[in-house]
N, C-alpha and C positions, 0 to 999 in steps of 0.2 A: 639544519636544512630548512629553508624558507618554503612555506606553502604558497601556492599561487592564489590570487583572489578568486578564481573560478572554483577551485577546490574548497576554499573557505565558504563560499556562497552555497555550494552544493551540500556541504556538511551542515550548514546552518538550516537549509531548507529541510533536509532529512530529519534533523532534530526537531524542528517546528512541527512537522507532520506527526512524528512519534509522540510529541508532547500533547498535540490535539487529541489523539486517540486516548492517551492516558487520562487526560482531564475529562474526556467524555465518559470514560469508565468510572472515574471517581464520582462524577456528578450523577450518573444513571447506570449503575453496574448491571441492572437487570435488562437494560435495553441495548447494551454494547456487547457485541460478540467477540471482540478482540481488543487488546490493549495496545497493540502496535499494528502498523500497516503491513500488508502482505509483502513479503520480499520478492525480488525479481526472480530468484531461484524457484520459489514456490509457484509463482505465476507461470514460469516456463514449464514446470512439471504438470501443472493443471492443464495448460493449453496443449500439451503434447498428446493428449488423448482425444482432442477435438478434431473431427474431420471437417476441414473448411469446405469441402465439396458436398457435404451432406444436405445443405440448404436449410438446415434447422436453425431456428433463432437462438440467440445467446442472451441470457438475462443477467445483467449486472446489478447486484444489490449491494449497496454500501454508500459511504459518504463520498467516494471518488478521490481520495487523496493518495491511495496506494498505487501500485503498478498494475493492478487489475481493474 
C-alpha cells in the first residue's frame, strides 16, 4: 500500500517536532518540561474544561510546536 505525499509530509513534520523536543531535553533537561509535544487528544481534554464565555484570559507557555 503506497502512502500519499501528504501523509508522508505530515509524518515527517510530526517526527521533526518530536525530535526538537527531545533534543531540547537532551541539551537542557532542567529547563524542558516535556520530551514530546502535547497530543491533540490531551489538548482537547484540557480545553474541554475551559468556558469560552468566561472572558478570562488564556496563557500559553511553551515553544509553540505542539497542538496547544
